Structures are given as structure tokens and as C-alpha cells.
N, CA, C and O of each residue as an XYZ file, in Angstrom:
616
protein
N      39.548    -19.290    310.504
C      40.727    -18.583    310.017
C      41.017    -19.071    308.596
O      41.058    -20.274    308.339
N      41.212    -18.141    307.697
C      41.548    -18.452    306.302
C      43.019    -18.143    306.075
O      43.514    -17.093    306.487
N      43.711    -19.062    305.420
C      45.112    -18.862    305.068
C      45.173    -18.699    303.553
O      44.767    -19.588    302.806
N      45.686    -17.551    303.109
C      45.781    -17.281    301.677
C      47.237    -17.226    301.253
O      48.090    -16.713    301.978
N      47.513    -17.760    300.074
C      48.812    -17.560    299.438
C      48.718    -16.216    298.731
O      47.821    -15.998    297.917
N      49.647    -15.316    299.046
C      49.611    -13.962    298.508
C      50.870    -13.670    297.713
O      51.891    -14.340    297.868
N      50.783    -12.663    296.861
C      51.927    -12.234    296.061
C      51.812    -10.732    295.840
O      50.717    -10.190    295.692
N      52.975    -10.068    295.821
C      52.963     -8.629    295.551
C      53.289     -8.391    294.075
O      53.496     -9.335    293.313
N      53.330     -7.137    293.695
C      53.599     -6.770    292.304
C      54.995     -7.181    291.849
O      55.258     -7.253    290.648
N      55.906     -7.454    292.812
C      57.269     -7.870    292.481
C      57.422     -9.383    292.556
O      58.538     -9.902    292.528
N      56.306    -10.087    292.652
C      56.234    -11.545    292.690
C      56.874    -12.151    293.940
O      57.320    -13.298    293.909
N      56.924    -11.394    295.037
C      57.319    -11.973    296.317
C      56.099    -12.730    296.834
O      54.997    -12.184    296.875
N      56.295    -13.974    297.224
C      55.172    -14.793    297.675
C      55.235    -14.985    299.183
O      56.307    -15.166    299.761
N      54.060    -14.942    299.806
C      53.989    -15.087    301.252
C      52.581    -15.513    301.637
O      51.673    -15.504    300.805
N      52.401    -15.885    302.894
C      51.124    -16.325    303.416
C      50.471    -15.223    304.222
O      51.156    -14.425    304.862
N      49.157    -15.175    304.193
C      48.419    -14.251    305.043
C      47.271    -14.981    305.717
O      46.599    -15.800    305.090
N      47.042    -14.692    306.978
C      45.968    -15.321    307.749
C      44.899    -14.275    308.053
O      45.191    -13.219    308.613
N      43.668    -14.579    307.678
C      42.573    -13.634    307.839
C      41.347    -14.355    308.382
O      41.212    -15.570    308.238
N      40.462    -13.594    309.004
C      39.234    -14.167    309.537
C      38.315    -14.687    308.440
O      37.564    -15.638    308.655
N      38.371    -14.070    307.273
C      37.531    -14.473    306.143
C      38.087    -13.835    304.876
O      38.980    -12.990    304.931
N      37.543    -14.254    303.733
C      37.947    -13.641    302.465
C      37.548    -12.166    302.460
O      38.263    -11.324    301.916
N      36.404    -11.861    303.068
C      35.948    -10.469    303.150
C      36.908     -9.642    304.009
O      37.184     -8.485    303.690
N      37.415    -10.230    305.097
C      38.366     -9.512    305.960
C      39.635     -9.181    305.182
O      40.185     -8.090    305.328
N      40.108    -10.126    304.347
C      41.285     -9.848    303.516
C      41.006     -8.667    302.595
O      41.801     -7.730    302.522
N      39.866     -8.712    301.887
C      39.529     -7.637    300.943
C      39.437     -6.281    301.644
O      39.934     -5.279    301.131
N      38.804     -6.254    302.813
C      38.661     -4.992    303.547
C      40.021     -4.451    303.997
O      40.298     -3.259    303.866
N      40.866     -5.343    304.529
C      42.185     -4.898    304.995
C      43.050     -4.427    303.833
O      43.787     -3.449    303.960
N      42.964     -5.122    302.699
C      43.746     -4.704    301.529
C      43.288     -3.334    301.049
O      44.116     -2.479    300.733
N      41.971     -3.115    300.991
C      41.436     -1.819    300.550
C      41.851     -0.687    301.485
O      42.019      0.447    301.036
N      42.020     -0.974    302.775
C      42.429      0.041    303.748
C      43.945      0.205    303.797
O      44.448      1.007    304.583
N      44.686     -0.544    302.968
C      46.139     -0.412    302.925
C      46.843     -1.079    304.089
O      47.969     -0.710    304.424
N      46.199     -2.054    304.712
C      46.784     -2.724    305.869
C      47.564     -3.978    305.508
O      48.273     -4.529    306.350
N      47.443     -4.435    304.266
C      48.149     -5.640    303.833
C      49.327     -5.203    302.979
O      49.158     -4.481    301.997
N      50.531     -5.647    303.362
C      51.714     -5.293    302.576
C      52.667     -6.472    302.516
O      52.641     -7.355    303.373
N      53.501     -6.474    301.502
C      54.502     -7.518    301.314
C      55.545     -7.415    302.437
O      56.044     -6.322    302.706
N      55.878     -8.523    303.092
C      56.888     -8.472    304.151
C      58.299     -8.284    303.619
O      59.213     -7.995    304.392
N      58.494     -8.442    302.324
C      59.827     -8.308    301.739
C      60.083     -6.880    301.271
O      61.110     -6.290    301.608
N      59.142     -6.316    300.485
C      59.394     -4.999    299.890
C      58.417     -3.917    300.343
O      58.532     -2.765    299.925
N      57.463     -4.276    301.190
C      56.471     -3.348    301.735
C      55.479     -2.820    300.691
O      54.790     -1.831    300.939
N      55.405     -3.469    299.536
C      54.425     -3.064    298.528
C      53.025     -3.353    299.056
O      52.789     -4.389    299.677
N      52.104     -2.437    298.805
C      50.720     -2.634    299.218
C      49.876     -3.183    298.063
O      48.671     -3.383    298.211
N      50.515     -3.423    296.916
C      49.832     -4.019    295.774
C      49.926     -5.540    295.924
O      50.826     -6.177    295.376
N      48.983     -6.105    296.673
C      49.005     -7.523    297.031
C      47.780     -8.204    296.446
O      46.687     -7.637    296.444
N      47.962     -9.413    295.953
C      46.841    -10.167    295.392
C      46.866    -11.599    295.923
O      47.906    -12.113    296.333
N      45.692    -12.223    295.903
C      45.604    -13.632    296.296
C      46.094    -14.485    295.136
O      45.807    -14.205    293.972
N      46.833    -15.522    295.473
C      47.306    -16.469    294.474
C      46.360    -17.668    294.465
O      45.745    -17.979    295.485
N      46.240    -18.337    293.327
C      45.412    -19.545    293.316
C      46.017    -20.583    294.263
O      47.234    -20.751    294.328
N      45.162    -21.256    294.974
C      45.642    -22.325    295.845
C      44.563    -23.388    295.938
O      43.370    -23.104    295.833
N      45.006    -24.600    296.136
C      44.083    -25.720    296.260
C      44.050    -26.160    297.712
O      45.073    -26.127    298.396
N      42.891    -26.568    298.184
C      42.854    -27.065    299.554
C      43.645    -28.358    299.666
O      43.721    -29.145    298.723
N      44.225    -28.556    300.823
C      44.989    -29.783    301.046
C      44.040    -30.812    301.630
O      43.354    -30.554    302.619
N      44.010    -31.971    301.012
C      43.182    -33.063    301.498
C      44.102    -34.150    302.019
O      44.942    -34.659    301.278
N      43.957    -34.506    303.264
C      44.757    -35.580    303.843
C      43.981    -36.879    303.706
O      43.191    -37.245    304.577
N      44.216    -37.556    302.616
C      43.557    -38.828    302.356
C      44.593    -39.926    302.430
O      45.656    -39.830    301.817
N      44.290    -40.951    303.165
C      45.224    -42.070    303.281
C      44.935    -43.046    302.158
O      43.809    -43.524    302.020
N      45.943    -43.342    301.358
C      45.753    -44.266    300.248
C      46.075    -45.692    300.655
O      45.751    -46.632    299.929
N      46.711    -45.864    301.808
C      47.006    -47.211    302.273
C      48.267    -47.807    301.689
O      48.625    -48.934    302.031
N      48.958    -47.079    300.811
C      50.214    -47.610    300.278
C      51.227    -46.485    300.117
O      50.869    -45.316    299.973
N      52.484    -46.864    300.146
C      53.577    -45.908    300.005
C      53.705    -45.486    298.550
O      53.448    -46.303    297.666
N      54.089    -44.251    298.262
C      54.329    -43.860    296.870
C      55.533    -44.610    296.314
O      56.471    -44.940    297.040
N      55.488    -44.867    295.030
C      56.592    -45.579    294.378
C      57.838    -44.710    294.403
O      57.745    -43.501    294.189
N      59.021    -45.304    294.665
C      60.248    -44.505    294.655
C      60.535    -43.995    293.252
O      60.251    -44.662    292.258
N      61.105    -42.795    293.196
C      61.432    -42.200    291.903
C      62.684    -42.837    291.333
O      63.545    -43.316    292.071
N      62.775    -42.836    290.024
C      63.985    -43.322    289.367
C      65.118    -42.358    289.681
O      64.867    -41.239    290.127
N      66.357    -42.770    289.456
C      67.524    -41.926    289.745
C      67.402    -40.566    289.085
O      66.929    -40.448    287.954
N      67.829    -39.552    289.798
C      67.734    -38.199    289.263
C      68.867    -37.937    288.284
O      69.982    -38.434    288.445
N      68.559    -37.153    287.277
C      69.594    -36.744    286.336
C      70.442    -35.664    286.982
O      70.087    -35.163    288.049
N      71.546    -35.298    286.364
C      72.397    -34.227    286.878
C      71.629    -32.929    287.005
O      71.816    -32.196    287.977
N      70.768    -32.627    286.043
C      69.977    -31.398    286.080
C      68.998    -31.429    287.254
O      68.805    -30.413    287.921
N      68.386    -32.570    287.511
C      67.457    -32.698    288.630
C      68.162    -32.525    289.959
O      67.615    -31.921    290.882
N      69.379    -33.054    290.064
C      70.134    -32.906    291.305
C      70.488    -31.440    291.532
O      70.439    -30.960    292.665
N      70.845    -30.724    290.464
C      71.168    -29.306    290.588
C      69.936    -28.523    291.028
O      70.021    -27.661    291.903
N      68.794    -28.824    290.420
C      67.561    -28.132    290.788
C      67.206    -28.401    292.246
O      66.728    -27.505    292.941
N      67.433    -29.617    292.714
C      67.129    -29.948    294.105
C      68.045    -29.193    295.062
O      67.654    -28.907    296.194
N      69.260    -28.867    294.619
C      70.214    -28.164    295.480
C      69.958    -26.657    295.514
O      70.434    -25.980    296.426
N      69.230    -26.126    294.557
C      68.960    -24.688    294.496
C      67.898    -24.318    295.527
O      66.937    -25.064    295.716
N      68.059    -23.175    296.197
C      67.031    -22.760    297.153
C      65.747    -22.363    296.428
O      65.780    -21.880    295.296
N      64.633    -22.573    297.092
C      63.337    -22.194    296.526
C      63.178    -20.675    296.623
O      63.892    -20.030    297.391
N      62.258    -20.101    295.860
C      62.020    -18.662    295.990
C      61.675    -18.262    297.433
O      62.088    -17.201    297.900
N      60.924    -19.108    298.129
C      60.580    -18.804    299.520
C      61.830    -18.799    300.398
O      61.958    -17.952    301.282
N      62.755    -19.738    300.164
C      63.998    -19.769    300.936
C      64.846    -18.533    300.640
O      65.448    -17.961    301.549
N      64.894    -18.120    299.369
C      65.648    -16.918    299.013
C      65.044    -15.684    299.678
O      65.772    -14.826    300.178
N      63.720    -15.594    299.685
C      63.065    -14.461    300.338
C      63.362    -14.453    301.835
O      63.597    -13.396    302.420
N      63.350    -15.642    302.456
C      63.636    -15.725    303.893
C      65.074    -15.289    304.174
O      65.329    -14.589    305.153
N      66.012    -15.701    303.319
C      67.410    -15.285    303.493
C      67.556    -13.778    303.312
O      68.272    -13.125    304.071
N      66.883    -13.230    302.314
C      66.947    -11.792    302.066
C      66.390    -11.035    303.268
O      66.960    -10.033    303.700
N      65.265    -11.525    303.805
C      64.662    -10.863    304.960
C      65.579    -10.962    306.178
O      65.674    -10.013    306.958
N      66.249    -12.088    306.348
C      67.192    -12.249    307.466
C      68.328    -11.226    307.336
O      68.731    -10.604    308.319
N      68.833    -11.064    306.117
C      69.905    -10.095    305.887
C      69.401     -8.667    306.126
O      70.112     -7.851    306.713
N      68.193     -8.366    305.680
C      67.629     -7.030    305.879
C      67.467     -6.733    307.370
O      67.774     -5.628    307.818
N      66.991     -7.706    308.134
C      66.852     -7.513    309.587
C      68.215     -7.288    310.234
O      68.357     -6.443    311.118
N      69.226     -8.054    309.788
C      70.573     -7.906    310.338
C      71.086     -6.483    310.080
O      71.639     -5.845    310.976
N      70.901     -5.996    308.858
C      71.329     -4.629    308.537
C      70.597     -3.603    309.391
O      71.210     -2.656    309.885
N      69.303     -3.780    309.567
C      68.527     -2.829    310.365
C      68.982     -2.832    311.821
O      69.011     -1.784    312.467
N      69.337     -4.006    312.337
C      69.747     -4.113    313.743
C      71.167     -3.611    313.987
O      71.479     -3.167    315.092
N      72.035     -3.673    312.973
C      73.453     -3.378    313.181
C      73.930     -2.104    312.501
O      75.133     -1.899    312.339
N      72.999     -1.248    312.102
C      73.368      0.039    311.514
C      72.534      1.136    312.159
O      71.476      0.878    312.733
N      73.025      2.351    312.055
C      72.302      3.505    312.592
C      71.542      4.179    311.456
O      72.115      4.468    310.406
N      70.268      4.427    311.665
C      69.454      5.100    310.655
C      69.654      6.609    310.782
O      69.202      7.227    311.745
N      70.340      7.193    309.791
C      70.587      8.640    309.804
C      69.626      9.380    308.873
O      69.713     10.600    308.730
N      68.722      8.651    308.247
C      67.670      9.246    307.422
C      68.197     10.081    306.273
O      69.072      9.649    305.523
N      67.652     11.287    306.142
C      67.991     12.190    305.037
C      69.425     12.720    305.138
O      69.944     13.274    304.169
N      70.065     12.559    306.286
C      71.435     13.053    306.474
C      72.479     12.029    306.013
O      73.655     12.155    306.356
N      72.065     11.024    305.245
C      72.977      9.943    304.887
C      74.250     10.438    304.200
O      75.352     10.095    304.628
N      74.115     11.235    303.148
C      75.293     11.694    302.395
C      76.225     12.501    303.296
O      77.439     12.301    303.274
N      75.664     13.406    304.080
C      76.464     14.237    304.988
C      77.200     13.365    306.012
O      78.391     13.557    306.258
N      76.488     12.415    306.599
C      77.097     11.572    307.641
C      78.143     10.628    307.040
O      79.165     10.360    307.672
N      77.900     10.124    305.833
C      78.888      9.262    305.174
C      80.186     10.030    304.930
O      81.276      9.490    305.118
N      80.066     11.274    304.514
C      81.265     12.109    304.317
C      81.994     12.341    305.644
O      83.219     12.235    305.703
N      81.254     12.654    306.698
C      81.877     12.900    308.006
C      82.652     11.667    308.477
O      83.746     11.791    309.028
N      82.091     10.497    308.262
C      82.785      9.261    308.658
C      84.013      9.060    307.782
O      85.089      8.735    308.284
N      83.859      9.253    306.477
C      84.960      9.044    305.530
C      86.142      9.966    305.831
O      87.297      9.554    305.731
N      85.849     11.201    306.196
C      86.915     12.177    306.457
C      87.297     12.246    307.947
O      87.896     13.221    308.401
N      86.938     11.199    308.689
C      87.290     11.064    310.113
C      86.783     12.217    310.975
O      87.418     12.574    311.967
N      85.660     12.794    310.608
C      85.046     13.856    311.407
C      83.977     13.294    312.343
O      83.442     14.013    313.188
N      83.672     12.011    312.188
C      82.683     11.333    313.030
C      83.176      9.908    313.245
O      83.939      9.396    312.426
N      82.759      9.255    314.330
C      83.215      7.887    314.581
C      82.773      6.930    313.473
O      81.674      7.045    312.931
N      83.658      5.984    313.152
C      83.341      5.002    312.118
C      82.277      4.048    312.638
O      82.398      3.505    313.736
N      81.232      3.850    311.838
C      80.139      2.956    312.195
C      79.317      2.682    310.950
O      79.431      3.390    309.950
N      78.502      1.667    311.016
C      77.594      1.359    309.920
C      76.394      2.274    309.970
O      75.768      2.429    311.018
N      76.070      2.883    308.838
C      74.907      3.769    308.782
C      74.017      3.362    307.616
O      74.450      2.693    306.678
N      72.771      3.783    307.705
C      71.828      3.612    306.598
C      70.944      4.845    306.568
O      70.778      5.540    307.570
N      70.387      5.098    305.408
C      69.542      6.275    305.277
C      69.095      6.454    303.845
O      69.050      5.502    303.066
N      68.767      7.679    303.511
C      68.211      8.002    302.203
C      69.160      8.936    301.470
O      69.650      9.914    302.034
N      69.416      8.617    300.191
C      70.248      9.479    299.345
C      69.667      9.479    297.937
O      69.162      8.462    297.462
N      69.742     10.607    297.290
C      69.285     10.700    295.903
C      70.326     10.038    295.007
O      71.461      9.831    295.435
N      69.962      9.705    293.775
C      70.961      9.156    292.854
C      72.148     10.106    292.664
O      73.288      9.662    292.529
N      71.875     11.414    292.653
C      72.958     12.395    292.498
C      73.900     12.355    293.701
O      75.120     12.390    293.536
N      73.342     12.281    294.898
C      74.171     12.203    296.102
C      75.018     10.932    296.106
O      76.191     10.965    296.479
N      74.425      9.818    295.691
C      75.190      8.561    295.637
C      76.342      8.677    294.648
O      77.447      8.211    294.925
N      76.091      9.300    293.492
C      77.151      9.470    292.493
C      78.264     10.362    293.037
O      79.443     10.077    292.824
N      77.904     11.437    293.739
C      78.915     12.327    294.329
C      79.751     11.587    295.371
O      80.970     11.753    295.421
N      79.105     10.777    296.198
C      79.836     10.004    297.208
C      80.823      9.045    296.540
O      81.969      8.925    296.973
N      80.376      8.374    295.495
C      81.263      7.449    294.784
C      82.426      8.191    294.140
O      83.546      7.681    294.122
N      82.177      9.393    293.607
C      83.258     10.203    293.030
C      84.304     10.564    294.082
O      85.482     10.728    293.762
N      83.874     10.688    295.338
C      84.791     11.006    296.432
C      85.459      9.759    297.009
O      86.234      9.846    297.961
N      85.154      8.605    296.431
C      85.755      7.363    296.924
C      85.019      6.751    298.098
O      85.573      5.914    298.810
N      83.793      7.154    298.307
C      82.984      6.629    299.409
C      82.045      5.573    298.833
O      81.175      5.874    298.015
N      82.236      4.332    299.275
C      81.419      3.241    298.753
C      80.021      3.290    299.349
O      79.847      3.486    300.552
N      79.029      3.109    298.486
C      77.629      3.146    298.896
C      76.937      1.922    298.318
O      77.135      1.576    297.153
N      76.130      1.274    299.136
C      75.352      0.122    298.686
C      73.877      0.465    298.815
O      73.401      0.788    299.903
N      73.157      0.393    297.708
C      71.710      0.609    297.758
C      71.053     -0.716    298.119
O      71.220     -1.717    297.423
N      70.313     -0.707    299.203
C      69.643     -1.921    299.676
C      68.323     -1.501    300.308
O      68.309     -1.010    301.437
N      67.210     -1.688    299.593
C      65.927     -1.266    300.158
C      65.548     -2.127    301.356
O      65.530     -3.355    301.268
N      65.247     -1.480    302.467
C      64.821     -2.195    303.672
C      63.308     -2.088    303.798
O      62.778     -0.985    303.929
N      62.606     -3.214    303.761
C      61.161     -3.144    303.967
C      60.852     -2.772    305.407
O      61.656     -3.012    306.308
N      59.695     -2.190    305.614
C      59.304     -1.789    306.972
C      59.328     -2.978    307.920
O      59.651     -2.825    309.098
N      58.989     -4.161    307.419
C      58.956     -5.349    308.275
C      60.330     -5.689    308.836
O      60.416     -6.310    309.895
N      61.400     -5.301    308.162
C      62.746     -5.606    308.651
C      63.122     -4.715    309.825
O      64.018     -5.049    310.600
N      62.447     -3.593    309.957
C      62.765     -2.640    311.020
C      61.936     -2.876    312.278
O      62.159     -2.236    313.305
N      60.976     -3.799    312.191
C      60.073     -4.043    313.309
C      60.341     -5.414    313.909
O      60.828     -6.306    313.214
N      60.031     -5.599    315.197
C      60.226     -6.916    315.806
C      59.229     -7.923    315.250
O      58.120     -7.563    314.855
N      59.636     -9.189    315.224
C      58.722    -10.243    314.796
C      57.666    -10.455    315.867
O      57.948    -10.316    317.057
N      56.463    -10.786    315.453
C      55.399    -11.029    316.438
C      55.367    -12.486    316.801
O      54.542    -12.901    317.616
């Protein structure tokens, strides 16, 4: 099993496990490899070094005190942590909203004007439809949901 560090065109980084480098190339060419964050199929292998577990027989020297800037950097989430949080939020939205698809603008109006029960919905709207909804006082949030957020974890 080969583990590759992968990245999409939007610089989302993730891991992929494949039987071989050839298996990765074949699956990518067939459109089977996609970013778990944005569903982009433009995925590439990132450079990675093999990990060597060599025992040196001594503990690493402790680092000198961190500066204020170093402490701030240590407190900031890594890009991988941010992606994981974003994916968690996307899954939550997918699980707790109703997908109304192309009827989004129509259904948002029905809810706003009390013609349908109030509930969380998601779907597809053109930029013009979103502008019309906002003109009517209907708040709309654009949030792209990757296909992976709509599917159960394996």
C-alpha cells in the first residue's frame, strides 16, 4: 500500500492510499480521485520524504524559550486542522438541512412568506436569484458542499 500526500488545484492537502503509484495514476485519469474538501478532480501528488525511524540513543535538546510570535504561531491551527473543521461544518450542514436542489429560491421565498414550514434548506441558486432574494430581505449564505460531505464516512 502506498500513501501519497495529495493536493488539489485549490491547495487543499490530504492523504491518499493506493496499491501502487500506477494505481494512483490510473484512478486519477479515470476521474476517481477527488479532493475531499472541494470535490475538485484536479489532484496532484505532493513531494514527500519517507519516514525513517532511526534511534539516535539520545533525547533532542530542549528548545530555547519561544518568542511571542512563535507562541502565536503555535496557537494557530494548521491548514490540515482548518480543513478538518471546515469539513466537519460542511457535514453538519448536509445532515441538518433539506436539499431542495434547483428549487432553492422558490422554497426560500415560501419559507420567508410563511407559505411553508420554517426549516434549514440548501440548494442551487444563480447569482441573480441570490441578489433577488437579498433584495426581498431573505438572507442567503453561499457555502459550497463537497460531495464527500453528503456521504457517510467509510
